[in-house]
C-alpha positions, 0 to 999 in steps of 0.5 A, spaced: 328 074 757 323 072 761 321 078 766 321 077 773 315 082 775 309 085 771 312 092 772 319 091 772 323 097 770 317 102 771 319 108 775 314 112 778 314 118 782 309 118 787 306 124 790 300 121 794 298 120 801 292 117 805 289 111 801 286 112 794 293 114 791 298 110 796 293 104 794 295 104 787 302 105 787 303 100 793 300 095 788 305 097 783 310 096 788 308 089 789 308 088 781 315 090 781 315 098 779 320 102 783 316 107 787 319 114 789 315 116 794 315 124 795 314 127 802 313 134 803 317 137 809 317 137 814 311 132 816 311 128 810 305 123 809 299 126 813 297 119 815 304 117 818 302 117 825 294 117 824 290 112 828 293 106 831 301 106 831 306 100 832 314 103 833 312 110 832 308 109 825 301 108 824 298 101 821 294 105 816 301 108 813 305 101 814 299 098 810 299 102 804 306 104 803 310 098 803 315 097 797 316 104 796 323 109 797 322 115 801 324 122 798 323 128 803 324 135 801 322 142 801 319 143 794 318 150 796 325 151 795 329 152 788 333 146 789 327 142 791 323 144 785 329 143 781 330 136 784 323 134 782 324 137 775 330 132 774 326 126 777 320 127 772 325 127 766 327 120 769 321 116 771 315 113 767 309 115 771 307 121 776 301 119 780 298 125 785 292 126 789 292 133 791 286 137 790 286 140 783 291 145 782 296 143 788 301 139 784 301 145 779 303 150 785 309 145 786 311 147 779 310 139 777 303 140 773 301 137 767 304 143 762 310 143 766 311 135 767 309 133 760 314 139 757 320 136 761 318 129 759 313 128 753 313 120 754 310 121 761 304 118 764 301 123 769 295 120 773 291 125 778 287 122 783 281 127 786 274 126 789 271 130 783 276 131 778 280 136 774 274 140 771 267 141 773 263 145 778 265 141 784 272 140 782 275 146 787 272 143 793 275 138 798 273 131 799 274 124 801 271 117 800 265 119 804 264 125 800 264 122 793 260 116 795 255 121 798 255 125 791 254 119 787 248 117 790 251 110 793 250 113 800 242 114 799 242 106 798 246 104 804 242 102 811 235 102 813 229 106 809 227 109 815 234 112 818 239 116 815 245 113 811 250 108 814 257 108 813 261 102 810 266 100 815 272 100 810 275 104 805 271 102 799 271 108 794 279 109 796 281 102 794 276 102 788 279 108 785 286 106 787 284 100 782 281 104 777 287 108 777 292 102 776 288 100 770 288 107 767 296 107 768 297 100 765 293 102 759 296 108 758 303 104 759 301 099 754 299 105 749 305 108 750 309 102 748 305 102 742 307 109 740 302 113 743 306 117 747 305 120 754 298 122 757 294 125 763 289 121 767 284 124 771 281 119 775 276 120 781 272 118 787 266 120 784 266 117 777 268 110 780 263 110 785 258 112 780 260 107 776 258 102 781 251 103 780 249 096 777 242 098 774 239 104 779 241 109 774 238 105 768 232 103 771 230 110 774 232 113 767 228 108 763 222 108 767 222 116 767 222 116 774 217 111 776 222 107 779 226 111 784 232 107 788 232 107 795 235 104 801 232 097 803 236 095 809 239 088 810 235 085 804 235 087 796 229 090 793 229 087 786 231 080 788 228 075 793 231 072 797 237 076 797 240 079 803 242 078 810 238 073 814 238 072 822 240 065 823 241 061 830 247 063 831 248 070 827 247 072 820 247 069 814 248 072 807 243 068 802 243 070 794 238 065 790 236 067 783 230 065 780 233 059 776 235 057 783 228 058 787 226 051 786 233 048 789 232 053 794 225 051 796 227 044 797 234 045 800 230 049 806 225 043 806 219 047 804 218 045 796 210 047 797 213 054 796 214 053 789 206 052 788 205 058 793 202 064 789 205 069 794 212 067 791 210 064 784 214 069 780 220 073 782 216 080 782 211 076 787 217 074 792 219 081 792 212 084 793 211 079 799 219 079 801 217 080 808 213 074 809 218 070 805 224 073 809 220 071 816 219 064 813 226 063 811 229 066 818 224 061 822 227 055 818 234 058 819 233 058 827 230 051 827 236 048 825 242 045 829 247 051 827 248 056 822 254 051 820 248 046 819 244 051 815 250 053 810 252 046 809 245 044 807 244 050 802 251 049 799 249 042 798 244 045 793 249 050 790 245 056 793 250 062 794 251 062 802 256 065 807 256 066 814 257 074 815 264 074 818 267 079 823 274 081 821 277 077 826 273 071 823 275 073 816 282 073 818 282 066 821 278 063 815 283 058 812 281 060 805 283 067 806 289 065 809 291 059 804 290 064 798 294 070 802 288 074 802 290 075 809 298 075 810 303 076 815 308 081 814 314 083 818 316 091 818 322 094 822 320 097 828 313 094 828 314 087 828 310 082 825 302 083 824 297 081 819 294 086 813 290 085 807 294 081 801 295 083 794 288 082 790 292 081 783 294 075 782 299 073 776 300 065 774 307 067 771 309 073 776 308 071 783 309 078 786 314 080 791 312 079 799 318 082 802 317 089 802 319 094 807 315 101 808 320 107 808 322 112 814 321 119 812 327 121 807 330 114 808 332 114 801 334 121 800 341 119 798 340 113 794 335 116 790 339 122 788 345 118 787 342 113 783 337 118 779 341 124 778 348 122 780 349 127 786 355 125 790 354 124 798 357 130 799 352 134 795 346 130 799 349 131 805 349 139 804 342 139 802 340 136 809 344 141 812 341 147 808 334 144 810 332 142 802 332 135 804 329 132 811 330 125 814 328 122 820 332 117 824 331 110 823 331 106 830 336 101 831 334 094 830 332 090 836 
């Protein structure tokens, strides 16, 4: 029988918060997995109320936690810990992104969890990893980026490093975690049993170095990567060029250089000794950048410049603002930017699901849970507890739930 979704039937115990972990389990939810989001009483996920809010919940939280069920409990109580142990026996995957050692202090570390469920896939997401000299230090996206050497490559050479205005490391690490989990699930299906996955921001960031590490090593330190601002230091013309209306991103490889010269109405550049070879173009890049920007600013508009370059099959794009990207027909048509409606928050746009499957279109109508909203449903379904037992645990403070606003 054809499966409706890629991860249909997979059950996940989700101890994550912020972005790296929640983005991983949110994609799993969109692929059909059942996600039990464990929120620790009394506050639950730390980002529920962080930043801009609609209907009393942050957009930050709403975006990363769609399609999950919330179980809010006091894990320091004996009964709360027993609930977690009983759930571990029932699930396929446990994902956590606490500091190393914290999940063990909750009584749910790998030694305990794997004993309770030998087939369990446990994924630990952290800044530095479960071992190593930095493992015990706290950290977030920018901290992993700084240690990886990536921060040193962002910005103008004569200024301090710039910060990217997006959670590049967190979401990338979430995607790496998802890849590892899916690989481990396949291995388990082939008889390989459970496994503990150690996924880090630092490893993920360092993995992004396309050639900086190899070039520095192979040159015995003679070629040291450094910040190069708006333009590439190893390939020219490649970068953000000032046009008539704004900035235009252009990438022209050595193979595309002749076509590029013709497209900008300067075929003579092909014979110019300053730009004859890629290394010449890199060495004289400031002169070449000035020539290209002069051409761009003499055009009728940036759209006209882009049209000419596109006609020559030169990779080119306008540097769009966030609102401009959200309104772009390509992003809208593909669902890269999607419109969702969430209880208490109304209708608004957020990023779409980046993974596409022809035979499994995904799940669009997903709700973000209120804190402890699914306490009863989870404990009845997974552990067979009665509604009276769950009600008693609410009264005893083992479980916590917030009131769900009336629809309207």
